C-alpha positions in Angstrom: -3.2 -2.9 -45.9 -2.9 -4.0 -49.7 -0.1 -5.2 -51.3 0.8 -2.6 -54.5 -0.9 -3.8 -58.0 -3.5 -6.2 -55.9 -7.2 -5.6 -56.8 -9.5 -4.5 -54.1 -13.2 -5.8 -54.3 -15.7 -3.5 -52.1 -19.4 -5.1 -51.2 -20.9 -1.8 -50.5 -20.5 1.9 -51.6 -17.7 3.2 -50.2 -17.5 6.8 -48.0 -15.4 9.6 -49.6 -14.4 12.1 -47.0 -12.8 15.5 -47.7 -13.7 15.5 -51.2 -14.7 19.5 -51.0 -11.3 20.4 -49.2 -9.6 23.3 -51.8 -6.5 23.5 -50.0 -3.9 21.9 -48.3 -1.2 22.5 -45.1 2.4 21.7 -45.7 4.3 20.4 -48.8 3.2 16.9 -49.3 5.6 14.7 -51.1 5.9 11.3 -52.3 8.3 9.6 -50.3 9.6 6.7 -52.3 10.1 9.0 -55.6 11.8 11.5 -54.0 13.8 8.9 -51.9 14.5 7.3 -55.4 16.1 10.3 -57.2 17.2 12.4 -54.3 15.1 15.1 -54.5 14.0 15.9 -50.8 13.5 19.9 -50.4 15.8 21.7 -48.2 12.9 22.7 -46.3 9.2 23.3 -45.8 6.4 25.8 -45.5 4.1 24.4 -42.5 2.4 27.5 -42.1 -1.5 27.2 -42.4 -3.0 28.7 -46.1 -3.6 32.4 -46.2 -1.3 33.1 -43.6 1.0 36.4 -43.9 4.1 35.5 -45.1 7.5 37.1 -43.3 10.1 38.0 -45.5 12.6 37.0 -42.7 11.2 33.6 -43.1 12.5 33.6 -46.8 16.1 34.4 -45.8 16.3 31.8 -43.0 15.5 29.4 -45.7 17.6 30.7 -48.1 20.2 31.0 -45.4 19.6 27.1 -44.9 20.2 26.0 -48.4 23.2 28.6 -49.2 25.2 27.1 -45.4 24.5 23.4 -46.9 27.7 21.8 -46.8 29.3 19.5 -49.8 29.8 16.2 -48.7 33.1 15.9 -46.6 36.3 13.8 -47.4 37.2 10.8 -45.5 39.6 12.4 -43.5 37.0 14.9 -42.3 34.4 12.0 -41.9 36.6 10.2 -39.3 37.5 13.5 -37.5 33.6 14.3 -37.3 32.5 10.9 -36.1 35.4 11.3 -33.8 33.8 14.5 -32.2 30.5 12.6 -32.5 31.7 9.7 -30.4 32.9 12.3 -28.0 29.6 13.9 -27.6 27.9 10.4 -27.3 30.1 9.4 -24.4 29.6 12.9 -22.5 25.2 12.5 -22.7 25.7 8.9 -21.8 27.6 10.1 -18.7 25.6 12.8 -18.1 22.3 10.5 -18.3 24.1 8.2 -16.2 24.3 10.6 -13.6 20.8 12.4 -13.4 18.5 9.9 -15.8 15.9 8.9 -12.9 12.7 10.4 -13.2 11.3 12.9 -10.4 8.6 11.3 -8.5 6.4 14.5 -9.2 6.4 13.9 -13.0 5.1 10.4 -12.2 1.4 9.7 -13.7 -0.5 6.8 -15.3 0.5 7.6 -18.6 4.5 7.2 -17.6 6.1 4.7 -19.4 9.8 2.9 -18.9 10.4 5.4 -15.9 12.9 4.8 -13.0 13.1 6.8 -9.7 15.8 6.7 -7.0 14.5 7.8 -3.8 15.1 7.2 0.4 12.8 4.8 2.3 11.6 7.4 5.1 8.9 5.0 6.5 7.8 1.2 6.1 5.3 -0.7 7.7 5.3 -4.0 8.8 3.6 -6.7 6.6 -0.1 -6.8 6.9 -3.0 -9.3 5.1 -5.9 -8.1 3.5 -9.0 -9.7 2.7 -12.0 -8.5 0.5 -14.4 -10.0 -2.0 -11.7 -10.8 -4.6 -9.7 -12.7 -2.2 -6.8 -12.5 0.4 -3.3 -11.9 -0.1 -0.6 -9.7 1.7 1.0 -5.8 1.5 3.6 -4.0 2.3 3.1 -0.1 2.2 6.5 2.2 2.4 6.6 6.0 1.5 9.3 7.4 -0.4 10.9 10.8 -1.0 13.7 11.6 -3.9 15.8 14.5 -4.0 13.3 17.4 -5.2 11.5 16.8 -1.8 8.3 14.8 -3.4 7.4 12.1 -1.6 5.0 9.0 -2.7 3.5 5.8 -1.4 4.4 2.5 -2.5 2.6 -0.8 -1.9 4.3 -4.7 -2.6 1.8 -7.2 -2.9 1.9 -11.0 -2.6 5.3 -12.7 -3.1 6.5 -9.0 -3.9 5.8 -8.0 -0.5 7.6 -10.3 1.0 10.6 -9.8 -1.3 10.9 -5.7 -0.9 10.3 -6.6 3.1 13.9 -8.3 2.9 15.3 -5.8 1.0 14.4 -2.3 1.9 15.3 -0.8 5.0 13.9 2.7 6.4 16.5 5.2 5.6 18.0 3.3 2.9 18.1 4.6 -0.5 17.0 2.6 -3.6 16.1 2.6 -7.3 12.6 1.7 -8.2 11.5 0.7 -11.5 8.7 -1.6 -13.2 5.8 -0.6 -10.8 2.5 0.4 -11.9 1.6 4.5 -11.0 -2.3 4.4 -10.0 -4.6 7.2 -8.4 -4.0 7.5 -4.6 -6.6 6.5 -2.6 -6.5 9.1 0.1 -8.0 6.7 2.3 -5.1 4.3 2.9 -2.2 7.5 2.7 -1.4 10.5 3.9 0.9 11.7 1.6 0.1 14.8 -0.7 0.5 13.1 -3.6 -2.1 12.4 -6.5 -0.9 9.2 -7.0 0.9 6.1 -5.8 3.1 3.1 -7.0 2.1 -0.8 -6.9 4.7 -3.3 -7.2 4.2 -6.9 -8.3 6.6 -9.8 -9.1 8.4 -8.3 -12.1 9.5 -5.2 -10.0 13.1 -4.0 -10.0 14.7 -2.6 -6.7 18.5 -1.9 -6.2 20.4 -0.5 -3.4 22.1 2.7 -4.0 25.0 4.1 -1.8 23.9 7.1 0.6 23.2 10.6 -1.2 23.4 13.6 0.9 21.2 15.5 -1.6 17.8 13.2 -0.7 16.8 14.5 2.8 15.3 11.8 5.1 12.1 13.6 5.6 10.1 17.1 4.6 7.9 18.9 6.3 4.6 21.1 5.3 4.0 22.5 9.1 0.2 24.1 9.8 0.1 26.6 12.0 -2.3 25.5 15.5 -4.3 28.3 14.6 -5.3 27.4 11.2 -6.6 24.0 12.5 -10.1 25.4 13.4 -11.3 26.0 9.6 -9.9 22.4 8.6 -12.5 19.9 8.3 -11.9 16.2 10.0 -10.3 13.6 9.0 -7.4 15.7 7.2 -4.0 15.1 7.6 -1.2 17.3 8.7 1.9 18.2 10.1 2.4 20.3 13.1 5.3 21.5 15.3 5.0 22.8 18.7 6.3 23.4 22.5 4.9 20.6 24.7 2.7 22.1 27.5 1.0 19.0 29.0 2.0 15.9 29.2 -1.1 13.1 30.4 -0.8 9.8 31.6 -1.3 6.7 29.4 -4.6 4.8 29.9 -6.2 1.9 28.3 -9.8 2.0 26.3 -11.7 -0.7 25.4 -12.8 -1.1 22.0 -16.3 -2.2 20.4 -14.5 -5.6 19.3 -13.5 -6.3 22.8 -9.6 -5.7 22.5 -7.6 -3.0 24.7 -6.1 0.0 23.1 -3.2 2.6 25.0 -4.3 5.8 24.5 -2.2 9.2 25.6 -2.9 12.8 25.2 -0.8 15.7 24.9 -1.7 19.6 24.7 1.3 21.3 22.4 1.0 25.2 21.5 3.2 27.2 18.7 3.9 30.9 18.2 0.1 31.6 17.1 -0.8 31.3 20.7 -3.3 28.7 20.1 -3.0 25.2 22.1 -4.3 22.1 20.9 -4.7 18.2 22.0 -3.0 15.6 20.6 -3.9 12.3 21.2 -1.4 9.0 20.7 -2.6 5.6 20.5 -1.2 2.3 20.5 2.8 1.4 20.7 3.5 5.3 20.0 2.4 6.3 23.6 5.6 4.7 24.9 7.8 5.0 22.0 9.0 8.3 23.4 9.5 10.1 26.5 7.6 13.2 26.4 8.4 16.3 28.9 6.7 19.6 29.0 9.0 21.7 27.5 10.5 19.9 24.5 9.8 21.1 21.0 8.2 18.1 19.0 6.9 17.9 15.0 4.0 15.5 14.1 4.0 14.5 10.8 0.6 13.3 9.2 -1.4 13.9 12.1 -5.1 13.3 11.5 -7.4 16.3 12.4 -10.5 15.5 15.0 -14.0 17.4 15.7 -13.8 15.3 18.8 -14.5 18.2 21.7 -14.1 20.8 19.5 -10.9 20.7 17.3 -7.9 18.2 18.3 -5.5 16.0 16.8 -4.6 12.3 16.4 -1.2 11.6 15.9 0.0 8.9 13.1 0.5 5.5 14.6 4.2 5.4 13.3 6.9 5.9 15.6 9.0 7.4 13.2 6.5 10.4 12.7 7.3 11.8 15.9 10.3 14.0 16.4 11.5 15.4 19.4 14.8 17.5 20.6 17.9 16.2 19.1 16.0 14.5 16.1 14.4 17.5 14.6 16.6 19.7 12.4 14.3 21.8 11.1 14.6 25.7 11.2 11.3 26.2 12.7 12.6 24.3 15.9 14.5 27.4 16.5 11.6 29.7 15.7 9.0 28.6 18.2 
């Protein structure tokens, strides 16, 4: 930027742009000149050159000019100021109650956001290792008052802090996180984005809020699963038709894992097998005739179509823990 009255020396021939332009848009004015003599125009004509002029526009400009009021007297200024302060207080109060950003509005370009959400699931801290190094991470699922879910992940020291601060079913405000594109391999939540939190993240516990549900479902009817590709995740609800025994299988790495299979059916008159793995095989007492809802089941093509249940006990809902109208419809 050159100072006024300075001399600029150019070593090369400058390129002149726009020398063939013959018209301009709007009404450019010299700011410093208008500021010194107070001759700012009352309005500007911002239409494209050659556009038809609507007589109603001229009338509106004339009305704006004619209705401009003279400067207010001191008492009137005080009265207006008092009224303005009241408006500002109302706006501030309104903002305090609803200034949280909806999760569905988050994207990679969102800045200075703060969300209020319920923690519907929190996984244990786990270690990770790759070519970039090693560390710890904590995954947790959030839901806001509009029913939108998103996965949060805290890394390194932040993982320990978040693990000690947040609890499942608790409501918190979150800010200073980074919104990224979600890797669908590591989350079953139907959201294109996820949030990562570092040491500068802010989290604050809030009072219970009945407007924020603890869980939402997007049920898929069992007769629709035949056309869904392998590895997709979905929510299902049905009646338990058969309960298999718990067994163990030997994995390739030499470890042993528990396995249990159920058969469920719904009002579409279709049944499907659901396999539970690990600790969730004994997390609930499954009984034939119970209504069961399962979140985040993964579709498998093994022996035809089947489902693998989530490894989190929080994704399994039975009997009284299931408050959904579909539970009464089946």
